[in-house]
N, C-alpha and C positions, 0 to 999 in steps of 0.2 A: 736235390734240386729244390729251390725255394719257390714260393708262390710268385715272387717278383720275376724269377727267371722264366717261369711258365707264361707270365703275363705278356711277354714280348711277342710270342707267337700264338698263344691260345688265350686270349683275354677273357672269353666267357668261362672257360674251365677255371682259370685263375680266380675270377670273381667269386665263383661258387665255392672253391676251396677256401678262400679268405673268409667268405660268409660263415661257413661251418666252423672254422677256427675261431671266429669272433663270438659265435653263439656259445661255444664251449668255454671260452675265456670269460665271457660276461657272466655265465652261470657261476663259475668259481669265484669271480670277483664280488658278485652280489652276496655270496655266503661269507666271504672274507669280511665284507663290510658289516656283516651281522656279528662278527667276533669269532667266527669259526676258523681254526688254523689248518692250513693245508701243508702237506709235505711238498718238497721240491718236485717239479714235474718229472714223471717217469723215474723216480728216485731209485727203485730197485727193479726196473723193468727188465734189464739185461739178465740179472740173476734169476728172476722168475722164469724168463724164457728158457734159459739154460737148464733150469730145474725141470721144466716141463718136457724138454727134449730127453733128459735122462730118465724121467719117469716113463715116457713112451718106450724107450729102449728096454727098460726093466720090466715092462709088461703091464703097466697101469692102464686102466680103461678110461677113455675120454668120451664124454657125452655132452650134448647140448652146447656145441660150439666151444668146447674146452671149459665150460663153466662148472662141470661136474667131473671130478676125477676120483677114481676109486681103485682099491685092490681088495682081494678077498671077497667074501659073500656080500651081496648088496640087497637090501630089502626090496621086495617087489613094489612096495609103496613108493620108494625113491624112483624106481624105474617108471612108475605111472604118474609121477608128480607133475612133470612139465606139461604134458598134454591134458591132464585132468580128465581123461576119458574114462568114465566109470568109477572115478575116484573123487571123494569129497571129504572135506574136513569141516567139522561142526564144533560149536562150543555151547555149553550150558550157561556159562557166565564168564565175564572177563575179570571177575574178582580173583585176587590172589593173596596168599598169606605172606608173600615176600614183597620186597620193594627194591628190585634190582635197578640200578641207575641206568642200565643199558636196555631195559625192557621197552618194547615198541608198542605195547597194547594201547597205551594212551593215545597213540596216533590214529586209532581206528575210529570210524564214524560212530557217533552216538556212544562214546566210551562210557560216560556216566550211566546212561541207561543200560548199557551192556553189562555193567557190574551186577545188575539184578539177575536173579535166576530166571531164565526164559520159561514162560508158561506154555509156549507153543512149540517146544522142541520136538514133540512127537509129530506134529504136522509137517515141520521142516524135514525131518528124517523120512517120513512116509512119502512125501512128494518126490524125494530123490529115489527111494527104493522102488517106487511105482512108475518111474520114468521110462522113457523109451530105450535108454542105454543100459546094457547089462552092468550090474553093479559088481565091481572088482575089489574096491578098497573103501573102507569107512574109517575115519579117524575122529577122535574126541580130544579136543585141546582146551585151552583156557586163555587167560587166567589159569587157575589151578582147579581142574575138574573134580578132584577128590575132596574139595570143600563141600561137595554135594555127593557123597558116596552112594546113597540110595538111587539118586537120579542117574549117576554115571553107570551103575550096574544095570539099571533099567534100560538105559539107552543102548548099551552093548547087547543086552539080551534081546531087545526088540530088533536090532539090526541083524543079529545072528539068526533069529527065528525066521525073518523074512528074506534074508539073503545068506543062507548058510555057507555058500561058497566064498563069501567075501572075506578078505583079510582085514581084521579089525585091529586098530592100534590106538594106544592111549599115551598122551604126553603128560608127565607129572614131575613135580620137583621131588616127590618121594617122601615128603614130610609126614604124610598121613598113612603110609603103607604099613599094614599089619598082616600077619598070617591069615587072619580071618577075612580081611578085605581082599587079599590076593586070591584066596580060595573062591570068593564070590565072583571076582573078575574072571578067573579061569572058567568057572561054571557058566558065566555069561557068554563065553566064546572068544575072549580076548586072545589074539594071536601074538601081538607084539606090544611091549611096553618100553617107552622111551623116557629115560631118566635125564633130567637136567642136572648139571653140576655147576654150582656157583664158584668159578675158579679162584676168586680172590678172597674166599672165606676160609678161615683156619680149619684144618681137619676136614675140609669138604671132600677131598678125594677118599679119605679113609671111610667116611660115612657113606659115600656113594658106593664104594666097594662092598660094604656090609649090606646095603640095600640090594645090590645086584645079586649077591649070594643068596639072599632070601627070595628074591623075585624069581630066580632061575628054578626054584623048586616048584613053581606054579605056572609060569608063563613060558610058552615055547621059545619065543625070541625076545631076548633082553638086550637093549641098546642104551647107549648114552648119546644125547644130542646136546651140544654145548658150543658156545662161541670160543674161538681160540684168541686169547688176549695177548697182544705183543708183550714179550718179556717172560712168558710162561712156558717156553719151549721145553726146558728140562723137566719141569713138573708134568707136562703133558706126555712126554716120552715115558716117564715112570707110570703114569696112569694107564697108557696103552699096554705096557708090558704086564701090569698087574691084571688088567681086564683079560688079556690073552691067557694068562695063567689060570684065570677063573673059568675060561671057556665061554666068555660072553660072545654073543652073536656079532656085535659090531658097534661102531661109533660114527656119528655124523659130526664132522668138524665144520662148524659154521664160521663163515667169514664174519669177524666182529664188526658190528654196525653201530653207527650213531643215529639214534631215532629222531633227530630233528627237534629235540626238546631242550632241556637244560644242558648247555655246553660245559658248565663249570666242572662237574666231576670228571669229564674227559680231559679238560685243560689241566686240572689238578694232577692228573696221572701222566701228563706229558704226551697225550695222544694227539695225532694229527690225522686229517682225512686224506685218503689216497687221491693223487692228482695225476691224471683225470680220474674222477670217481667211477665213471663207466666208459666202456669202449664206445658205445653209441649213446650220446646224450638224448634223454627223452623224459617225459613226465611219467615215470613208473609209479604205479599205485601201491606197490608193496610197502607195507608200513615200516619195514626195517631200516629205512633211511639210507645213509651214506656209508661206504666201506672205510674202515679205519686203516691207515697205512700200516704196512708190515704184517697185518694179520694173514693175508693170503700167502705171503712168503713162509710164515711159520706153518701154515696148513700144508703147503707143498712139502716142506721138510719132514713133517710127520708122516705123510704118505710114503715118502722115500724111506724113512726110518722103519716103517712097517714092512716094506719090501726087503730092505737090507737085513733086517732081523728075522725074516721069515715068519712073521706073526700070522696066526691063523684067523684072527678076527677080521671082520670087514672094516676097512677104514675108508670113509667117503668124505671128500672135500666138497662141500656145498657152498658155492660162492653167492654173494648177493645178486650177481648177474644171473645165477641159476634160478633164484627166486623170481626174477623178473621174466623168465622164459614163459611161464604160464600165461601171463598177461599178453605177451606178444603172440603166443600160439592162438589164444582165444580170439584176438583181434584179426589176425591174418588168415587163420584157417576158415573163418566164417564167410570169406569171399573168394571166388575163383577168378583170377586174372588170366589174361590171354597167355597160354603156355608157349606160344610161339615167340613171345618177347620176354616173359617173366619166368623166374625160377623161385619156387617156394623152398627155401633152404631148410632141410630137415634137421640141420644141426642147431641153428639158433632161431629158426622160425620167422626170420625176416623175409620179405619179398625183395628179390634182387634183380637188377637188370644191368646190362653193360651199356656204356655210353662213350661216344667220342664227340669232340667239339671243334668248332671253328674250321680251320683249314684241313684238319685231319679227316673231315667228312669226305673230301674229294678223293682221298686214298682209300678209305674204308668202304665206301658205298660200292665201287666196282668189285672189290674182293668179296664182299658179302653177296652181291648179286650173282657173281660167277659161281659161287658155291651153293646157290639156291637158299641162302640163309635169310629169313625175313628180317626186315628192319623198318623202323618208322621214324619220320622226321618230327621234331618238335615244332609246332606252328608258331611258337613264341620266341624261339631263340635258335641260334645256329648249332644244333646238336641232333644226333640220331641215337636211337636205342635199339638194342638187339639182345637176344638171349645170351647169357654168359657162356653157354656151351660153345659158342662160336668165337670166343676170344682167341683161340689158337690160330685162326685164319689171319690174324693181324701180327702174329709173331714175326720178328725180323724186319718189320717195317718201321718207319719213323713215327708211326701213330702212337699217341699217348692215351690209351683207353682208361676209363675209370669205372669202378663198380658202384652202383647206386643202391643204397640200403633204405628200405621203405617199410612203413606200417600202413594199415588200412584203418581209418577213423570214420566214425559216423557223424555226419553233419546234416542237420535237418532231416534225419531219417534216411539219408542216402549215404552209401559208402564213398569215401574219397581217399585216394592214395596220397600219402605225405612222405616226401623224401626227408630222411634224417641225416644222411652222411654220404659223402663221395670219397672213395679211396682209390688212389692210383694203382693200376695193375702192373706189377713188375713183369718185364718181358722174360 
């Protein structure tokens, strides 16, 4: 049913659906006007949906509203990532010895200043360690943290001494790893080392496997974390098989992202942006930018490959949507809304409420009242809202309910609920 069909009997609902469609379309068109190329709308959506159904049947784990999909062992740091409760990631410097065209560090605030070694990293770390929340995970990233090996070791040792129960992890490109440095990192309490692999670099996989073999002698959990670039599926399958043969703990398959910088290297390689970029359009702060089309499909195929081949290593697909979950959780968990009308969705962390509009109100209100289900009228338009748990009360009626997706924002120091999307609820 189209918006025009709905407009005949439910003009308010149709107007809102058209409004949100226009917002999403305007966002894409504004980026197109800047020279960014988009894939056709929903180009591989059916194939991705079918793949997710197969993965669920085969036993893959789905988390955070299907934004995180995994099989095999999963790092506890990944489990703690979305809620960021007791978990924090730090950097000593944003400087790096590499110059990857897809790096998003330059998007971060005060990037040039951030390339200098932080003088106050001890104060930042101590403030977290001495906070009210029990510390569970501490990470050190960059840039490349091992450009500053003495400070990296000192950081980990300080975290380990003050929070000996915490899981400590380090992100590195591996270029500076030596046996002597790995021994120092081990002695400083490092639990997990995540190697990045530059997938379009010759012999990158072979060098990464050599470094994994070396690192496994010193660090309990060795992982790879890398973007899955469209067109590299066969190479990635070989890498996963080789990692499994080595007994590596796991791999984080990142959805390949465009960091909102120079589009030329992406255009030169024939890449396009997924359309729509996100299920729920919003001003996400994560610096990773926009998802590149076909990367998610490749990631899902790799998870299925791991299941079909019976690989023992952990294979975790971490989408750009998953990276944004932390922001949504932080915004929405900070405020408690009326739980008689609102649901805090523990999968994707949005606040949700059910709505009916226009003439449907006269059907819905008596049914809700008879069941003792609270509802509230909107003073500014012909609509009512109620808790999504009561949607089954309207099943089998001609009512066309919608699910409202919301975030809480701070305006003038006060929280305000902002609706981001309306989706029709299938009977």
